[in-house]
C-alpha positions as CSV (number, residue, x, y, z in Angstrom):
1,M,131.8,46.3,122.6
2,E,128.0,45.9,122.7
3,Y,126.3,43.0,124.3
4,F,122.8,42.1,125.5
5,I,121.9,40.5,128.8
6,Q,119.3,37.8,128.1
7,G,116.0,38.9,129.7
8,G,117.6,42.3,130.5
9,S,119.2,45.3,128.9
10,K,122.0,46.2,126.6
11,V,125.5,46.9,127.9
12,K,128.5,48.5,126.4
13,L,131.9,47.4,127.7
14,S,135.2,49.3,127.1
15,D,138.8,48.6,127.8
16,T,138.6,50.5,131.1
17,D,136.1,47.9,132.3
18,F,138.7,45.1,131.8
19,V,139.7,43.0,134.8
20,A,141.5,39.9,133.7
21,E,142.1,37.3,131.0
22,G,142.3,33.6,131.5
23,G,142.3,30.4,129.4
24,E,138.6,30.6,128.6
25,G,138.1,34.3,128.0
26,K,138.1,37.8,129.5
27,I,136.4,39.3,132.6
28,Y,135.0,42.8,132.7
29,V,133.2,44.7,135.4
30,K,130.7,47.6,135.1
31,N,128.2,49.0,137.6
32,Q,128.8,46.2,140.1
33,T,128.2,43.5,137.5
34,V,130.8,41.1,136.2
35,Y,130.8,40.0,132.6
36,K,132.6,36.8,131.5
37,I,133.1,36.7,127.8
38,Y,134.4,33.5,126.2
39,T,137.1,33.4,123.5
40,D,135.3,30.4,122.0
41,P,131.5,30.9,122.2
42,S,131.0,27.1,121.8
43,R,132.3,26.8,125.4
44,V,129.6,29.0,126.9
45,M,127.6,27.1,129.5
46,P,124.0,26.2,128.5
47,A,121.1,28.1,130.0
48,A,120.0,24.8,131.7
49,K,123.2,24.8,133.8
50,I,122.7,28.5,134.8
51,Q,119.2,27.4,135.9
52,E,120.6,24.5,138.0
53,L,123.2,26.8,139.5
54,S,120.4,29.2,140.5
55,A,119.9,26.9,143.5
56,L,123.2,28.3,144.9
57,D,121.5,31.5,145.9
58,H,123.8,32.5,148.8
59,P,125.5,35.8,149.7
60,N,128.9,34.1,149.7
61,I,128.5,32.5,146.2
62,I,129.2,34.5,143.0
63,R,127.1,32.4,140.6
64,P,126.2,33.0,136.9
65,L,123.0,35.0,136.6
66,A,122.1,35.4,132.9
67,L,123.5,34.6,129.5
68,L,125.3,37.4,127.6
69,L,124.4,37.6,123.8
70,D,126.2,39.4,121.0
71,K,124.5,41.4,118.2
72,K,123.6,38.1,116.4
73,N,122.0,36.8,119.6
74,I,124.7,34.2,120.0
75,P,125.6,33.4,123.6
76,V,129.2,34.6,124.3
77,G,129.3,34.7,128.1
78,F,127.3,35.3,131.2
79,T,126.9,37.9,134.0
80,M,127.5,37.7,137.8
81,L,127.4,40.1,140.7
82,Q,130.6,41.8,141.6
83,A,132.4,40.9,144.9
84,Q,133.3,44.4,146.0
85,N,136.2,45.2,148.3
86,A,137.6,41.7,147.9
87,Q,141.1,40.2,147.9
88,S,142.5,37.0,146.6
89,L,142.5,34.3,149.3
90,P,146.2,33.2,148.9
91,R,147.4,36.6,150.1
92,L,146.2,35.5,153.5
93,F,148.6,32.6,153.5
94,T,151.5,34.9,154.1
95,N,152.8,36.3,157.4
96,D,153.6,39.7,155.9
97,F,150.1,40.4,154.6
98,R,148.4,39.1,157.8
99,Q,150.5,41.3,160.0
100,Q,150.1,44.4,157.8
101,Q,146.3,44.0,157.7
102,N,146.0,42.9,161.4
103,I,144.4,39.6,160.5
104,S,144.4,37.5,163.6
105,D,144.1,33.7,164.0
106,A,140.5,34.3,165.3
107,T,139.7,36.1,162.1
108,I,141.0,33.1,160.1
109,F,138.9,30.7,162.2
110,A,135.8,32.8,161.5
111,L,136.6,32.8,157.8
112,L,137.0,29.0,157.8
113,E,133.7,28.6,159.6
114,E,132.0,30.7,156.8
115,M,133.7,28.6,154.1
116,Q,132.6,25.4,155.8
117,T,129.0,26.3,156.2
118,T,128.9,27.6,152.6
119,I,130.3,24.3,151.3
120,E,127.6,22.4,153.3
121,F,125.0,24.6,151.6
122,I,126.4,23.8,148.2
123,H,126.2,20.1,148.9
124,R,122.6,20.4,150.2
125,Q,121.7,21.7,146.7
126,H,123.2,18.5,145.2
127,C,126.2,20.4,143.7
128,L,129.9,19.9,144.0
129,I,132.7,22.5,143.8
130,V,135.2,19.9,142.4
131,D,138.0,22.4,141.7
132,G,138.2,24.0,145.1
133,N,141.7,25.3,144.8
134,E,142.7,28.5,146.6
135,M,142.4,30.8,143.5
136,N,138.7,30.1,143.4
137,Y,138.0,32.1,146.6
138,L,138.0,35.8,147.4
139,V,137.9,37.4,150.8
140,D,136.0,40.6,151.9
141,T,138.6,43.2,152.9
142,Q,136.3,45.0,155.4
143,T,136.2,42.1,157.9
144,W,138.4,39.4,156.4
145,E,135.8,36.9,157.6
146,K,133.5,36.7,154.6
147,P,134.5,34.4,151.7
148,Y,133.4,34.7,148.1
149,F,133.2,31.5,146.1
150,I,134.1,32.2,142.5
151,D,134.5,30.3,139.2
152,V,131.1,28.8,140.0
153,D,130.4,28.0,136.4
154,S,132.9,25.1,136.7
155,Y,130.8,23.5,139.6
156,Q,129.2,20.1,139.1
157,T,125.4,20.2,139.0
158,P,122.9,17.3,138.9
159,H,122.9,17.2,135.0
160,F,126.3,18.8,134.2
161,P,129.4,16.9,135.4
162,A,132.7,18.7,136.1
163,T,135.9,17.5,134.5
164,A,138.8,19.7,135.5
165,L,140.7,20.4,138.7
166,M,144.1,21.6,139.8
167,P,146.6,18.9,140.7
168,S,147.4,20.7,144.0
169,I,144.0,19.7,145.4
170,K,143.4,16.5,143.6
171,D,142.4,13.4,145.6
172,Y,144.6,10.6,144.2
173,H,142.9,8.0,146.4
174,T,139.4,8.6,145.2
175,Q,137.8,7.9,141.8
176,G,135.5,10.6,140.6
177,F,134.1,13.5,142.6
178,T,132.1,13.4,145.8
179,P,131.3,15.7,148.7
180,L,134.4,14.1,150.4
181,T,136.7,15.1,147.6
182,D,135.4,18.7,148.1
183,W,136.2,18.4,151.8
184,F,139.7,17.1,150.9
185,A,140.3,20.2,148.7
186,F,138.9,22.5,151.5
187,A,141.3,20.9,154.0
188,I,144.3,21.7,151.8
189,V,143.2,25.4,151.5
190,A,142.4,25.5,155.3
191,C,145.8,24.2,156.1
192,Q,147.5,26.9,154.1
193,L,145.3,29.5,155.8
194,L,146.2,28.2,159.2
195,V,149.9,27.6,159.0
196,G,151.0,29.1,155.7
197,I,152.1,26.0,153.7
198,H,150.5,23.4,151.5
199,P,150.1,20.1,153.5
200,Y,152.3,18.2,151.0
201,K,155.1,20.8,150.8
202,G,158.3,21.0,152.8
203,K,161.2,18.6,152.1
204,H,161.3,14.8,152.3
205,S,164.6,12.9,151.7
206,N,163.1,10.5,149.1
207,L,159.8,11.8,147.8
208,K,159.8,14.9,145.6
209,G,156.8,16.8,144.3
210,L,153.2,17.1,145.3
211,E,151.9,14.1,143.5
212,S,154.3,11.5,144.9
213,R,153.8,12.9,148.5
214,M,150.0,12.9,148.1
215,K,149.9,9.4,146.8
216,A,152.2,8.2,149.7
217,N,150.2,10.1,152.4
218,I,153.4,11.9,153.6
219,S,152.4,15.4,154.7
220,I,153.8,18.2,156.8
221,F,152.6,16.3,159.8
222,N,155.1,13.5,159.2
223,T,158.3,13.7,161.3
224,A,160.3,12.8,158.2
225,V,159.3,16.2,156.5
226,S,161.3,19.3,157.3
227,L,159.6,22.7,157.1
228,P,160.6,26.3,156.5
229,A,160.8,28.4,159.7
230,A,158.3,30.9,158.2
231,V,155.6,28.2,158.6
232,R,153.3,29.1,161.5
233,D,153.3,27.0,164.6
234,F,151.0,24.0,164.4
235,A,149.8,24.8,167.9
236,I,147.4,27.4,166.4
237,I,145.4,24.6,164.8
238,P,142.4,23.6,166.9
239,S,143.0,20.0,168.2
240,A,139.9,18.6,166.5
241,W,141.1,20.0,163.2
242,Q,144.7,18.8,163.7
243,D,143.3,15.3,164.2
244,W,141.2,15.8,161.1
245,F,144.2,16.9,159.0
246,I,146.3,13.9,160.2
247,R,143.5,11.5,159.4
248,L,143.1,13.0,155.9
249,F,146.7,13.8,154.9
250,E,148.6,11.0,156.8
251,K,146.1,8.1,157.1
252,G,144.3,8.5,153.8
253,E,140.8,8.7,155.4
254,R,138.1,10.8,153.8
255,L,135.6,12.6,156.1
256,A,134.0,16.0,156.6
257,P,135.5,18.5,159.0
258,P,134.5,18.9,162.6
259,R,133.1,22.1,163.8
260,L,135.4,25.0,164.7
261,S,133.7,25.5,168.1
262,G,134.6,25.8,171.7
263,K,137.9,27.3,173.0
264,L,140.3,28.1,170.3
265,P,144.1,28.0,170.7
266,A,145.9,31.0,172.2
267,P,148.3,32.9,170.0
268,V,151.7,31.3,169.9
269,L,155.0,33.2,170.1
270,R,158.0,31.2,169.0
271,V,161.2,31.7,170.9
272,Q,164.3,31.4,168.8
273,V,167.8,31.3,170.2
274,I,169.9,33.5,167.8
275,Q,173.6,33.1,167.7
276,G,176.4,33.4,165.2
277,T,177.7,30.7,162.9
278,N,180.9,30.0,160.9
279,N,179.5,32.4,158.2
280,F,177.8,35.1,160.1
281,I,178.2,37.4,163.1
282,V,174.8,38.1,164.7
283,S,174.2,40.9,167.2
284,L,170.9,41.7,169.1
285,I,170.1,45.4,168.6
286,H,166.8,45.8,170.4
287,E,163.8,43.8,171.8
288,Y,160.3,45.2,171.4
289,P,157.0,44.5,173.3
290,S,155.4,42.5,170.5
291,P,156.4,41.0,167.1
292,I,157.9,43.4,164.5
293,F,156.1,43.5,161.2
294,G,157.9,46.4,159.4
295,Y,161.2,48.3,159.5
296,F,162.9,51.0,157.4
297,D,165.5,53.7,157.9
298,Y,165.4,57.1,156.3
299,N,168.3,59.5,156.9
300,G,169.0,57.9,160.3
301,L,165.4,57.9,161.3
302,E,164.9,54.2,162.2
303,T,161.2,53.4,161.9
304,I,159.7,50.1,163.3
305,F,156.2,48.9,163.2
306,I,154.6,46.6,165.9
307,K,151.0,46.1,166.8
308,N,149.5,49.4,168.1
309,Y,152.8,51.3,168.0
310,I,155.3,52.9,165.6
311,F,158.8,53.5,167.0
312,I,160.9,56.2,165.4
313,N,164.4,56.2,166.9
314,K,162.8,54.3,169.9
315,Q,160.2,57.1,170.4
316,A,156.8,55.3,170.6
317,Y,153.7,56.6,168.8
318,T,150.4,54.8,169.3
319,T,148.3,53.7,166.3
320,Q,145.2,51.5,165.9
321,N,145.8,50.9,162.1
322,T,148.4,48.4,161.0
323,A,147.9,49.2,157.3
324,I,149.8,52.4,157.8
325,Q,152.7,54.2,156.0
326,V,155.2,56.7,157.5
327,I,157.0,59.4,155.5
328,F,159.1,62.3,156.5
329,E,158.8,65.9,155.3
330,P,162.1,66.2,153.4
331,R,163.5,69.4,155.1
332,S,162.2,69.3,158.6
333,L,162.1,65.5,158.8
334,T,158.7,65.8,160.5
335,A,157.2,62.3,160.7
336,V,153.7,61.9,159.1
337,S,151.6,58.7,159.1
338,A,149.4,57.9,156.1
339,C,146.4,55.6,156.1
340,I,143.0,55.1,154.4
341,Q,139.9,55.9,156.5
342,Q,136.5,55.4,154.8
343,Q,138.1,55.7,151.3
344,Q,139.8,58.9,152.2
345,L,143.5,59.6,152.6
346,Q,144.4,60.6,156.1
347,L,147.7,62.2,156.9
348,T,148.7,62.8,160.5
349,A,151.7,64.5,162.1
350,L,152.8,61.9,164.6
351,A,154.3,64.3,167.1
352,T,151.3,66.5,167.5
353,G,148.4,64.4,166.2
354,E,147.4,67.1,163.7
355,I,145.5,65.9,160.7
356,L,146.7,67.6,157.5
357,A,144.2,69.4,155.4
358,L,144.2,67.3,152.2
359,K,141.0,65.9,150.9
360,L,141.6,63.0,148.6
361,N,139.7,59.9,147.8
362,A,142.0,56.8,147.8
363,Q,141.8,53.1,147.8
364,D,145.4,52.2,148.6
365,L,148.8,53.6,149.3
366,L,152.4,52.8,148.5
367,T,155.7,54.4,149.5
368,V,159.0,54.4,147.5
369,N,162.1,56.0,149.1
370,N,160.1,58.4,151.3
371,Q,157.7,59.4,148.5
372,L,154.1,58.6,149.2
373,Y,151.6,57.7,146.5
374,A,147.8,57.3,146.7
375,V,145.9,55.0,144.4
376,Q,142.6,56.5,143.3
377,Y,140.5,54.3,141.0
378,D,142.4,54.8,137.7
379,K,145.1,57.1,139.0
380,L,148.4,56.9,140.8
381,I,148.9,60.3,142.6
382,A,152.2,61.5,144.2
383,I,151.6,63.2,147.5
384,Q,153.9,66.2,148.4
385,L,154.8,67.3,151.9
386,R,156.4,70.7,152.7
387,Q,157.0,72.7,155.7
388,V,156.1,76.4,155.4
389,N,157.3,78.3,158.5
390,D,155.7,76.2,161.3
391,K,152.9,74.9,159.1
392,L,153.0,71.4,157.5
393,L,151.2,71.3,154.2
394,A,150.2,68.3,152.0
395,T,149.3,68.6,148.3
396,S,148.6,66.2,145.4
397,G,151.3,66.2,142.7
398,T,152.0,64.3,139.5
399,V,149.3,61.9,138.3
400,W,149.8,58.7,136.3
401,Q,147.0,56.6,134.7
402,I,146.5,53.0,135.7
403,M,143.9,50.3,134.9
404,P,141.0,50.9,137.3
405,H,139.9,47.3,137.8
406,S,142.9,45.2,136.9
407,H,145.7,46.5,139.1
408,Q,147.2,45.2,142.4
409,V,149.2,47.2,144.8
410,F,152.3,45.6,146.3
411,Q,155.3,46.9,148.3
412,G,156.8,49.7,146.1
413,F,155.0,49.0,142.8
414,I,151.8,48.2,141.1
415,Y,151.1,45.1,138.9
416,Q,148.4,45.5,136.3
417,N,146.9,43.4,133.6
418,V,146.4,45.6,130.4
419,L,143.9,43.6,128.2
420,G,145.7,40.4,128.9
421,K,149.3,41.8,129.0
422,P,151.1,42.1,132.3
423,Y,152.6,45.5,133.1
424,L,154.5,46.9,136.1
425,V,154.1,50.4,137.3
426,I,157.2,51.4,139.3
427,P,157.5,54.9,140.8
428,Y,161.1,56.2,141.3
429,Q,162.9,59.5,141.7
430,Q,159.9,61.8,140.8
431,A,159.2,59.6,137.7
432,C,157.2,56.4,137.0
433,A,158.1,53.5,134.8
434,I,155.2,51.7,133.1
435,L,156.5,48.7,131.2
436,A,155.3,45.4,129.8
437,V,156.8,42.2,131.3
438,P,155.8,39.4,129.0
439,E,157.6,36.9,131.3
440,L,154.7,37.3,133.7
441,V,152.1,36.1,131.1
442,G,150.0,33.2,132.7
443,Y,151.0,34.1,136.2
444,T,148.6,35.2,138.9
445,V,150.7,37.4,141.2
446,I,150.0,37.1,144.9
447,H,153.1,38.8,146.5
448,G,155.7,41.3,145.4
449,K,158.3,43.8,146.5
450,H,160.3,46.6,144.8
451,D,163.5,47.9,146.3
452,K,166.0,50.1,144.4
453,G,166.0,48.6,141.0
454,V,165.0,45.1,141.9
455,V,161.5,43.6,141.8
456,M,160.6,40.1,143.1
457,L,157.2,38.6,142.7
458,I,155.5,35.3,143.7
459,G,153.2,34.1,140.9
460,R,151.1,31.0,140.5
461,K,151.0,29.2,137.1
462,N,150.1,25.7,136.2
463,G,149.3,24.9,139.9
464,Q,152.6,25.9,141.4
465,Y,154.1,29.1,142.8
466,D,157.3,30.5,141.4
467,E,159.5,33.5,142.4
468,I,160.2,35.8,139.6
469,I,163.3,38.1,140.0
470,L,163.6,41.2,137.8
471,R,166.7,43.5,137.8
472,F,166.3,46.9,136.1
473,D,168.7,49.4,134.7
474,A,168.9,52.9,136.2
475,D,165.9,54.3,134.3
476,Y,163.8,51.1,134.4
477,R,163.8,50.6,130.7
478,Q,165.5,47.3,130.5
479,Y,165.7,44.3,132.8
480,D,166.8,40.7,133.1
481,V,164.8,38.0,134.7
482,R,165.4,34.8,136.7
483,I,162.8,32.4,137.9
484,L,163.0,30.1,141.0
485,E,160.4,27.5,140.5
486,N,158.0,25.7,142.9
487,R,158.4,27.7,146.1
488,D,157.1,26.6,149.5
489,I,156.8,30.0,151.1
490,L,154.8,32.6,149.2
491,E,156.7,35.7,150.3
492,N,159.6,37.7,148.8
493,N,162.3,38.2,151.4
494,F,165.1,40.5,150.1
495,I,166.7,43.9,150.4
496,T,168.8,46.1,148.1
497,L,171.5,47.9,150.0
498,D,172.5,51.5,149.2
499,N,175.5,50.2,147.2
500,G,173.3,48.0,145.0
501,V,174.1,44.7,146.6
502,V,171.0,42.5,147.0
503,I,170.6,40.1,149.9
504,H,167.9,37.4,149.3
505,I,166.6,34.5,151.3
506,P,164.8,32.3,148.8
507,E,164.4,29.2,151.0
508,E,165.4,27.6,154.2
509,G,169.2,27.4,154.7
510,E,170.1,29.5,151.7
511,M,171.1,33.1,151.0
512,H,171.8,34.7,147.6
513,I,174.0,37.7,147.3
514,F,174.4,39.6,144.0
515,H,174.6,43.1,142.7
516,R,171.6,44.6,140.9
517,Q,173.8,45.4,137.8
518,A,176.2,42.5,137.8
519,Q,175.9,38.9,136.7
520,A,177.8,37.1,139.4
521,M,175.9,35.6,142.4
522,K,177.2,34.1,145.6
523,T,175.1,31.4,147.3
524,V,175.7,30.9,151.1
525,K,174.3,27.7,152.5
526,D,173.9,27.7,156.3
527,P,171.3,26.0,158.5
528,F,171.2,29.2,160.5
529,I,169.5,31.0,157.6
530,R,165.7,30.8,158.1
531,T,162.8,32.1,156.0
532,S,161.4,33.6,159.2
533,M,164.3,36.1,159.3
534,R,162.8,39.2,157.7
535,L,165.6,41.2,156.0
536,C,165.9,45.0,156.4
537,H,168.9,47.4,156.3
538,V,170.4,50.7,157.3
539,G,172.6,52.0,154.3
540,T,174.9,49.1,153.6
541,T,174.4,47.3,157.0
542,V,172.2,44.2,156.9
543,L,169.6,43.7,159.6
544,F,166.8,41.3,160.2
545,Y,163.9,40.9,162.6
546,E,162.4,37.7,163.9
547,G,159.6,37.8,166.3
548,N,160.0,40.8,168.6
549,K,163.8,41.2,168.2
550,L,165.9,43.2,165.8
551,F,169.4,42.0,164.9
552,S,172.4,43.0,162.8
553,L,174.0,40.4,160.4
554,K,177.6,40.5,159.2
555,M,179.5,38.0,157.0
556,K,182.7,36.7,158.6
């Protein structure tokens, strides 16, 4: 595909440059430039609007730069700079992702300050964001403190009004769009970043759905609303901002945010009293110095991740990198940590500190059943460990092709958009399934997990988040699908036991139990079940961790 940048050069785009497809058209990236190409050329913004948006010259704003012309000199799109090393903002809503990436509350405060000052800059240029929903932001992955404002072509400028916005950030108490409606939308996103839930989610006995709650000004700060346990403690919200939230969400006032300055709240550790119920026997296994954020067992080697430490059968190893994987050499069971350092795979024998001699560029890692994989641009590469005498060796193995710009790495699998069609890439047993999943069309996936034949994802479509549950046959060629709509918590919390039984906590007070290859499902309702209970297992024994404690869980 050949195009011409108005006032610039010719560019050729290929399928490998593809990033995403939306309602308006397709996105490509090449040489640090993004190209948005409209399906309907009549919807391309006029050059005059690009000129007005040029006032938004700011390092945090990814604005349109130039029109893109086809061979007949008809405008078909525009160019932008690429936001490199960036992640979708909603991933920072979840506890899992924040812990894995060591994103602190202080980091979130710094990110919010940058967002606030950037919005103030936009308003000073006499522009409005209008549709400031969470999908219209990216975050720099180097610091997690720098936001990127995207979808800027939809902004309102002095001579080009905006018309569309997501219902999730709509101000039902204000006619039209003003700087204060922008601040209302920002407050909704800020609330999700701080405590992990939309301010009008949770459960109310009478009012259902966002619109009715927003119109009635009944938010999560209302005592009549019950919240999932996975919601972060409100004590982390600075007092001035908590007052601002209440005035906006509960009292219906409209005002700009105060400054996030002065002494910020100290980190909060919730203390939960855990005891059995009529349905469950709960036993404390061990208590650790700080909150657990990962657990797995391989051949009796119990591996637990907390900040700055990895415990293997209670033997502690120090680490400064929370985005770390642990695998074991299959014969000697030597423990090896894997992480990315300056775009290079680094493998370290935990017991000796020896760095293994494997040079490999990599951007991401995933592990499936003690098999490590490195993601390298357009390749998924299996990493092999083997012990030769007393020498531990690492080599690259089988390679599979993936889309370079349109893939996302989740726990145990890769989601990729292949020219508008959603695919899953699932490594398993020295093989790799690459299959289309049309049920995911229209979804933006923000969380996902694969565990022994079961994949669950959280996807956003039409302004709401759904949980999509896929169960595969033994060779990952066929699957069935079930969708749980309109979720409050944007994490998948399930395990597949070694006997194929799946334990799933989809929401507060509810547990689903089913087999990966059978139709029947048992639902257990018990107020003891909380979304903050992170499920894990040893063989067929169910465990969970909450805070810094590890428990076993048995049905009576």
